[in-house]
N, C-alpha and C positions, 0 to 999 in steps of 0.2 A: 355566224358564226363564221370565220375564213377556213375554208377545205385545209383539211390534215393529210397529209399522207402518211405519219406514224401511223395515225387512226386503225389501217389498213393492215398491219403488222402482226401477226397471230402471236408474238410475245409479249405485246401491247396488253391483252387479253387473257392470258394464264397459262396459253398454250408453250411446251418446248416442244425442240422438234429432235427427234432420238432417229438415231441410222443403227440398223443390224447388217454390218459386211463380213461376207464367206471370200476371202483370198482362196487364191490358188496355193496349195499348200506344193512342196517340194521336203520331204521326210530328213530331215539332219540335218538338212540346210536352211541354218535360222538369217544370212546375211539376203538371200532371195527370201524368205519371206517377210523379213522385214520390206522390203522394198516394196515389196505386196502390199502389205499392210500399210506403209505408208502411201501408195498408192490412192489406195481407196479411203483412208482419212482426208488426203488432200480432197477430194470427193463429197466426203460427206463434209467439211467445212463448207465448200462452191455451195455446196446445196444447205446453208444454215443449220445446218444441225449439230445442236450443242452437248450431246453425247455420241458416241459409234464405238460399238461394242465387237468386239472380235471373238473368235471359236478359242475355245480350251486348249492349253499348248499351242498356237499358233505360232508361235518362233520358233518352235523345234516339230511339229508336227506332233497328233498325238499318238501314232503309232512308231513312237521309235522302241518302242522294250524294252531291251535290256542294254539300248545306245544310251536309255537314262544314265547310268550307273559310270559313262565317260566323259571323264574330264576336262576334256576337248572341249567336245557338246554342249557342256553346261558352262565352259567360259565364254561358248562361243554366242550361247544364250544373251549373256550379261552383254555380251558386248553390242549383239543387234539392236538392244535395246536400249542401251547406250546410244544407239545412229537413232532411233525413234526417237529416245526424250531430246534428242538435241534439235529434230523435225521438229515435233512439236512446239517451239519456242513459237513459229510460226502459224499455230496452230489454235482457233479459239476454243474447240469441241473440247470437252474430257474424252480419252480415249482409253477402255477399255482391253488391255491386254491377256494372253495367258502364254503364261511360260515355265519351265523350272527351274525350280530355285536351292539350292545348297545352304543351309542357317546350320550352325554347330552340330554339320557331319550328320545332319539329317536330312534326305528331298522331302521339299512342296513342291506340290502342282499348284500352281501360284495363279492369282489375275492383280496385274497390278495398275496400276490407275495414272494416267498420264495426263498434263496438265501445260502448258504453256513454259517447256524443261526441266518440271516438276514433278519426281514420282510423288502423289498425292500419298499412296497409299499401296498396301498388297492383303492381299487376305487368301488365306491359303485354302484348301478345298478342307472341306469335314469328313466326308464320307468318302471312304476308298470301295470301290466295288472290288470284290473275288469273288464272283459268280460266275455261269455261265462261260459265255465269249471274253470278261474283264480277268486281269490279272494286274488292277493296278498296286495290291498291297506286296506285290511283290520289287517295285521298285519306291514307293511314295510310301513320306508318314501322313498321317489324319494331323489336321490344325492343332487337335489337340496336345499334341508330343512337343507345341513348340516350349520353349525353354525360353523366350524372349520376347518381348511387346513389340519391342524396334530393332530394326537392322540397318547396316548397310550396305548403300545400293548405287551400283554406276557410280560412284565417289562420294553419295549422299551417305552422311552417314549415322542419321535420326531420321528415317524412314520406318513410319508405322508400320506394323505387321501384325497382323491377326483378323477373329473374323468378328470382334467387335468393333469394327469401324463406319460412322457413316459418313459421309461427303459431301457438305452443302455448299450451299451457294448464293451469298450473302444476296447478291441483285434480283436472287429471286427465293426468297425466304420457304415459299413451296417445294422446293426442289430438293430434296434427299435423296442420296441413290446409295445403296444398299450392295453389296456383292458375293453371287454364290456358284459355286461351277458345277455342272453337269447334275451328279449322284446326289447333290445335296436337295435338287428338287424331289425327287425319287423317296423318297425317305418319310416315314409318320409324320415328320417335327419337320422341314427343312427349316433352317437355319433363318431364312428370307419371313418365317412368320412372328420368330423374337425382333427381328429388325425391323418390323412395321410397326409392332406395338411400341417399339423404341421411337418410333417417326419417322422411318422411312418410306418415300412415297415411289421410289421405283427401285426396280431390284432390275441389276442384271447379271443374266447369268449367261458364262461361257461354256457352252457345253461342244461333245466328240458326239457322240451319240451315233455309233453305227446303225443301219436301216434294217430291220424283218419285217417281215408281213404285220399287218397294222399297227406296228409299231407309233410311225407317226400321227393317227387317230389318236393314242394314250400321253404320246409329249401332246397336243393340242389340250385335253383332257385336262392333261396337269396345268399347264402354264396359265388357261381358264380358270380352273378354280380356283389357285394360286394365288391369282390376280384377286380373284372376285371375293375370296373369303378375306383376304388381307384389304383388300379396298387399295389398291396398288398399283400400278403400271408395272407390266414386267416383258423386258427385253429380252428374249432368247436366241442365238446365235451360234448353229451347230455347225459341224467342220461338215467339207465336200473336197472335190478335186483335188486329185495330190495325195491323198492319206493312202497307206499302204491297203491293197486288198490282199494279201499274203492271207487272210482267213475270213474279212468284211467286205460289207460294201457302205457309201457313204453318199446320203441322199442330199446334203448341203439344207438345212432345214432351218428357216430362223421366223420368228413369230416376233410382234410387239402386241401386247394385251390391255389395257386399259380396263379394270376391275369387270373384268369377264367377258368384254366387249373386244372382237378381234380387230388389229386398226390395220397392220399390212402382214405378210407372208411371203417368205420367199417362195422360187418354182423350184420345186425338187429335182434332183439331178436333171438339173442345167447346163452340168457337162462348164461351165465359166464361171467363172466368179459375179458378183452377186454386190449390189447394195441395196437395202432397201429402207425406208424412210414413214416415220409415221409419226402424228401430232400427239402428244398428250395433252390432256386438259387438268392440269391441276388445279381446276377449279369445281370441277365434278369431284374430281379423290374427297375434296377436305372440305366443302359439302357433303359428302355421304359421310365422310369420317362423322362431322357434326351431327347427323339423323341417328347413326349405327351406335348407341350407345354398347352394347353388348361387344362392341370388337375394345372400349377402355376397360369392360369389367373385368373380359378375357386378360387382359396387363395385370390387371390388380389381382386375379384369383389363378395366377399361375404357381404351380408348386414350390414353396422355397423363392429365393432372392433371384428377380430377373438378373439378367446379366447387366451389367451397367456400360454402355458404349459410350463410344472415345469420337469427339466429332473433328472433322479436319475440313476446313474451308478453304475452301476455293474460289479467289478473285477473276471469276469470269464476267466476260461482259457479254449480255447481250444483244443479238443483233435486229435491235425494234427499230432501229429511223429509217428505214426506209420502207416498199410496201412491200409486204409476205403475206399471201395468202394462204389457207388452210392449203395443203396438198393433196387431201381427199372432203371436199365439200361436206358437209351434214346432211344429213338425208330432208328435203323440202318436207316431206309427210313424217315429222317423226313418231305420230304416231300408229302409222301402216310400214307395217317391213317392207323394202324391195327389193326384197327375193320372193318370185311367183309363189313359190314354196312354201317357204315362211308365211305370205301375205292371205293364201289359202288357208293353213291349219291359222293364220292369229282370226280370220274371220270365223269357222268354225268354234274357234273357244270362246269369240265374244258373244255369238250367238248362245250359246251353251251357256253361258253364266246369265246373260237375260231370262235365258228363260228358266232358268234354274229357280233362279231366284221370283220370277211370276208365281212357278209352281207351286214355291212354297207357300208363297204369302196368302195363294190362293187355299192350300191346304187351313193352312194355320185360321182360316178365317171360315172355315166351311163354305165358300161363295162357289161357285160351279160357272156366273156370267160373268164376263167382261163388257165393260160401258168404254168406247173409245170414239177418238171427232179424229175423222181424217178429211185433211184439207188438200191433197192431190201434192203434197210436199215430202220434203225428203225422211223428215221425221217421224210425221204422222205413218206412211209409211212403211217405214221401219220396223215402228214398236205396233204396227198391227201384223208385219210376217210373225216380229217375238209373241204376240198375241193368239195367233195363229199354230204357230210351234209349241204353245205351251198347252193350249186345247188339246193337239193331238198327242202329247206326253201325255196327258190327261187322263185318255180316251174318252175325251167327251164332244161330239161333234160341233161343225167351228160355226155351228147358229150359234153357239152360246157364246163368238165374240161375238157382240152389239156397236155392229160399227154406224159414225151417224158423219153424213156429210151435209157440214152447215152452213147455206153461201150468206152472204153477208152485202155490203155496200160495195165492196171492190173485185169479190170473188170473179176470178176470168173463167174463160169458159173451158181454156184447153187444163186449169186447175178442178175445176169442178167436173173433166170430163176424165180425169187420170182417176179422182174419187173414184167415184163411178165404177168404172172399168177395170183398175183393183178389189174393190170391194166385191166386185161378180164374179174374177177369177179367182178371188181365194177361198167365196165358199159361205164367206160368214153371214149373217144375218144383217143386212144393209138398209138406211134408211135416210131420208134427207127432209130437210128442218131449216124451213127459212126462217131466218131472225131477224127480217128488216123490223118485220113486224114489233117485234119488241124491242129491238132497239129504239125504232121511234117512239116506244110509248114513254120506255126511259129516256129520250132525250129531251122528252116532252116536259116528263115529271119535272127535269133539271131545270131546261128552260135553255136550251141549249139552240142558239140562233138558225143551225143545222132545220130546224123542225120549221121556219118559216120561207126556209127556199135559200139562205145565206150559205154559198161552201165553203163552210170553216171545218177542215178536217185537221182540229187539234188530237190534241193527248185525248181528249176527253173521247173525242168523235171514236177515236182508233180501237182504245179500252171500252168502251161500252158495246163493242163489238163485239171480243176477245174474253169480257165479264158474260156477257149473254150465253156465249159458246159452254163456258164453263158447270156457268150457272144450268143450264140445260142436262150436261153430261154428268153433274150431280143428284141433281132431281131424277134422270133416267135410273141412276144407280139403284138410288130408296125406290122408284118402284119397281124395278125387276132384283129384286135381291143381289146387286152387282157389284164390281169392282170397276171403279176410274180407272184406268191407265195410265197415264202420263207420258208426254213427246217429248219437252222440253228437252234438249241436250247440254253436255258439258260448254261447249264455243256460249252456246248464248246464257248460262250462268254465270258463266265468268266475264260478260260484258252488260251483263247487267238487262239481255234483250228477252224480258220476256214478262206478261203483264202481273203484278203482283196481286198475292190474293185471289180473289173468283177471278183467273185468269191462266193462261197453260204454264203458270208457278206451279200452282197448285194441283192436285190428283192424291186418289188412294195408295197407289203405288205407282214408283217413275219408273222407266227402264231403259232411259236415255240419259240418264242425270250423270252419267261418269263416261260416258259414249263422247268426245268431240263430234262438230261435225263432217271435217275433211275423214273419219275414219265412218261414220255412217253410209257418205257418197260410196265408199268401197264397198261397205258389206252390203250396201245395195244393190254394186255392179256385182261383187261375186254372186247375190245371191238369182239377178238376172240370166246371168253366165254358165252357172251350174243348173239353174234348171232348179231349185231347192224347193219350189214351191209350187210347182207344179207348171209346165211351158206354155202355158194362157196366161199367166202373171206374169211372166220374164219381157215380153213389149210394154208391157202396161209399166214396169220397173222402169224401163230403158228410156220410157216416157220424161217419167218423175226428174230421172236424172238429168236431162234435158232442158227442166224449168230452170228459171232464172229464180234463185232466192229470196221469195219477197212474204212478207205477211199478211197482204194484200187489203189492207185494213184503208186506204187511202183509194179514191179512183186517180185512173192513169192519167196526166197533165195535158196541156197542153198541147205538147206533140206528141203526147199516144203515149207516152214512157210512162212502164208503169213503177210501181213502187219500188226499191229496192234496199232491201236489206244493207249488203256490204258499201252502199251508196251512206251509211250511219256509220255501222260501227266499223267498217274495213273488212279487207278481202280474208276470206276465213282461213282461207292456206296462211297467210300470214300471220294472223291474228291465233291461230290455233298451233303454231312455230313459237311464237310471245308468250303464249300459255301454259307449253312442256317445257319450255326449259328455266321460266322463271316458277313455276307449280315446282316442277321435281327437282332443283337443281336451287332454286333460290338464287340466278345469276344475276349480276347489277344489267341496268339499263346499255350501258355501252357494248357491253357483252355480247347480251343477244342481239344487238342490232347488227353487228359484227359478226355472229354466226350466221343470222338473217342474211346479208350481205352474202359469204360464200357459198350460203343456198340457194339465193332468189337472184344475184344482178347478170348471168351470162342464162338467157332460154335456153340455150344447146347441152350446156352441161348439168352432172350430174346424173344419178342414177336413179330414176324414181316412176311410181307408174299411174301417170298422168290416166284420168277420166274423161278428161274435155278439154278441149283450147283455152278455156281457161287459166290449166293449170299449168302447160305450156306460158306463160309471159315470163317476163324480168322486171325485176323492182331496184330502182339506184337505192342510193344510201338516201332520198329527201325522202321517199314513197318509206321506205322501212323506217325513215323517224317520222314522221307523220303520222304513220296509224300506229308505231307503236306508241305515241305518246296519247292518240286517244284510248288505246290498251290500256296504260297503265291506268290513269283517271278512272277511267269506269270499273275496272279491278279494283284498287286499291282506295279510291272514295267512295263509289257512286255505289256499288251494287254489293255490298256483302249482307245489308241487312235481309235483301232477297234472299240468302245464300243460307241466311240464320235460319232461317224455319223450311226448310224444303219438307219436301215427304220423302218416304224411304226412299232406297233403290241399290243396289246392288254392285258396286265396286267392282269393276272392270279390268282396268289394268295398274298397274305400280305410276303411270306417266299420270295421271288426271283421277281426285276425288274430289267434290269440293262441299261434303258431307261435315256440315258441323259437329256431326258425331264421330270423325271419321281422321279422314286427313289432313283436313284444315280446318282451324279453326283460329278465328280472329275477330276482333271489333267492328263493329257493323258503323260506327262513325270515324274511322282512319281517316287519315290524311292520305295524298301523292305526292304531296309537295316532295318532300326527300326524293323520292321516282325522278318527276320530271327535273329535279335539279339536276340530277345524273344524267338527264339524260342529254343534257348540254354538253356533254362532251363527244356526243356524234355529229357529227359535221352535218351542214344540210346539202352539201353536193361533193363532189368526188374533184378532186384534185386535176388540173389539167394537166396532161402531157407537154 
């Protein structure tokens, strides 16, 4: 496929760029304020934003008080709006600006939406604060006092007016705008709640909001909670430099949130005008709304008749023809918080969930011993830590954790050494069983050529070893009255990289089945860095982290190169990235590839916590396309039959569970063709400059 530059444009993948702009304000100087707004609006357009939001009463200034009753000021604001309206003919973006408007001898605090020389609509403020430092009820009327739903403004005779307006963009059907103003968000039932139930996917809040101690945190809570409850994007823009400080101060607080997730935030108290931009993933909102059926139940269960909304269409063009990557790359490791404090909290919670699940299963079965195979690799090391913590929680000696390392035909010295040292450091019951004799018997029984000296290292040769290990573990559990604890992780289940049935696929109870490989690496790193299991165990855990991920079921090749899992199933960082976005959001392959390109194409970009040098590599679009193809075929076609009968395991995070009894219920005989066909839209190489 020929390289296509437009593939690398965020608007082609369900994103829309929005801006929150905080201009310098002069109180009661509409023409100056219009000039400031125009300059920032022009900036927003140059940054390819489709929506730009300005503060409440930005044309007049919020702190005019009784000056709002001066006819000269009101006429000046309308004249300034006309100036902006004319300038907007050259702006592809939709501009939301605040101003006072007199309608039928009543004064309203309004938000006007401008686009290409047209006033698309005007939304008056619903709730006017008249408490503490606020006295808006002295100057303004609430939206409910309006006598009409259309007004004459700036020469336009029929401008939609009211709180029942939704603004749509046919070029991007998933973009549906609603507007509310400052205090509207602070009430128990904000107007934006009804608007989102009616279909709004983005709420613009034109605010002023003075600052006092602690208020900024509360604003964040409000915006985050409202965007999360309504599964919407929320763009909040507060007032800043230039508002009167007669009795108040202003911190220029602007925020962009997407379904409770912070996207961008202004610098408070910056002392100068600001423009922040953020890229909103409309597909994410749509996918979450598909899944959250209670959102639609809320619409049906509202008391009385839900308000009817008028939809105003805007013929906006998407800037989607040239390269335009995301303003902030997605996290390389979506299962792992990039913030160190958040990462520590996540690691602690993951361990707690796994341990609690295992403890309850032991209590329910009445068993006090656990049997686990320890290979010296990531998964078994992490599962062993969980077992030891479970024993500690139950007040059992760690000798009740019966750990076995079982070397086979290709077990490396380093892995065997790590397994032995880890078992010793943790103080569990440690034993070693050489499975080669029993494997040779099995190979002889089935007539495999290896027993006659032929170096045939096929899937049978590999699975005989995996099966012998698991068979031993189950019989050991019978013998000692114990529970077999499985070690296979979420990434392996997604890719089908486990031996079905009597193999690492099976256990009495799995602890890792909802934990992806990339997260396990960080969990082990955290346990080592914080000496969670004692200082003696930490150096061994670091040794485990440095090892190549390998099943060690085939001897090294002629060059001495050992078997590598990622040579077959792909790099786990990339495959976990794909898993997250396909499983959590149901994205299309082109969108997953676009996100992966933004995250991985530059080895020096992004904010992620590298565990090893392998995490600091770069992947071009060709690599991403190749390994995504592998993922799609293995996940959708080849591996579901293994997932349909996995052992019980605790769900750890919202981003991943493949239990057939929980998050993922799929047929075992589905095809991957539809996803692979969609992948054809992803270019095989990047466009040449």
